C-alpha positions as CSV (number, residue, x, y, z in Angstrom):
1,M,-15.4,7.1,2.4
2,T,-11.8,8.5,1.8
3,I,-9.8,9.0,4.9
4,K,-6.5,11.1,5.0
5,T,-4.4,11.3,7.5
6,N,-1.9,14.4,7.8
7,T,0.8,12.3,7.7
8,G,-0.5,11.5,4.3
9,M,-1.9,7.6,4.4
10,T,-5.1,7.6,2.7
11,W,-7.4,4.6,3.5
12,E,-11.2,3.5,2.0
13,A,-13.1,3.0,5.2
14,D,-16.3,2.3,5.6
15,W,-17.5,4.5,8.5
16,I,-15.5,6.9,11.4
17,V,-16.9,8.2,14.3
18,G,-15.7,10.5,17.3
19,P,-15.1,11.3,19.5
20,T,-18.2,11.2,21.7
21,R,-18.7,11.9,25.8
22,T,-19.1,8.2,25.7
23,L,-16.7,6.8,23.1
24,G,-13.3,8.7,24.4
25,H,-11.8,7.4,20.7
26,V,-11.8,8.3,17.3
27,V,-12.7,5.3,15.7
28,V,-12.1,4.1,12.4
29,Q,-13.0,0.5,10.7
30,L,-12.1,0.2,7.1
31,R,-11.5,-3.3,4.9
32,D,-7.8,-4.3,5.0
33,D,-6.2,-7.4,4.9
34,R,-2.3,-6.5,5.1
35,P,-0.9,-6.6,8.8
36,L,-2.2,-4.9,11.4
37,S,1.8,-4.2,11.8
38,V,1.9,-2.6,8.7
39,I,-1.7,-0.5,9.0
40,A,-0.4,0.7,12.7
41,A,2.8,2.0,11.2
42,E,0.8,4.2,9.1
43,A,-1.6,5.1,11.8
44,E,1.2,6.5,14.3
45,G,2.5,9.9,14.3
46,A,-1.4,11.2,12.6
47,T,-2.5,14.2,14.4
48,K,-5.3,14.9,11.7
49,I,-7.9,12.4,10.1
50,A,-10.2,14.3,7.2
51,A,-12.7,12.1,6.1
52,T,-14.6,12.5,2.4
53,D,-18.2,10.5,2.1
54,R,-20.0,13.4,-0.2
55,P,-18.0,15.4,-2.5
56,G,-17.2,18.4,-1.0
57,I,-18.2,17.5,2.2
58,E,-15.4,17.1,5.1
59,T,-15.2,16.5,8.8
60,T,-11.4,16.6,10.7
61,Y,-10.8,14.9,13.4
62,A,-7.9,16.3,15.7
63,V,-6.0,12.7,17.0
64,A,-3.3,11.9,19.5
65,G,-1.7,8.7,18.2
66,L,-2.8,5.1,17.7
67,A,-5.2,3.7,20.5
68,G,-5.8,0.5,19.7
69,L,-5.7,-1.9,16.9
70,T,-8.1,-5.1,15.8
71,R,-9.5,-7.2,12.9
72,E,-11.5,-9.5,12.5
73,G,-11.7,-11.4,9.1
74,D,-10.7,-8.3,7.0
75,T,-12.4,-5.5,8.7
76,V,-9.8,-3.4,10.8
77,T,-11.0,-1.0,13.8
78,L,-9.0,1.7,14.7
79,R,-9.1,3.5,17.6
80,M,-7.3,7.0,18.1
81,L,-6.9,9.2,20.9
82,P,-8.9,12.0,20.7
83,G,-5.8,15.0,20.2
84,G,-7.5,18.9,20.8
85,G,-9.7,20.2,18.2
86,G,-11.5,19.2,15.0
87,D,-15.4,18.5,14.6
88,E,-16.8,16.2,16.2
C-alpha cells in the first residue's frame, strides 16, 4: 500500500487504520531501517495522509501531528493525532 502525505512524503506501508472510538490515533505500520529521527521529521507537519491499496481506491485521513513512533526490528509504527475531516 502506498501512503502519501500532503507534505510530499511517500511511504510503502503494511497497513493504516483509525481513528476509531477505541483507537484515537491514525496508525501506520511500515518497514523502514532509517533512524527514527529521520522518519519523525518526515511525518511532522503532515495534516493529510492518502492511502492507496488498490488502483483507483484511495482513503484520506486527516491528521494533526505525530503522537508517537516505535520500532521493532525493521517495522516502524507511527501514531498520528487525528485531525478534523477525512475518511475513517
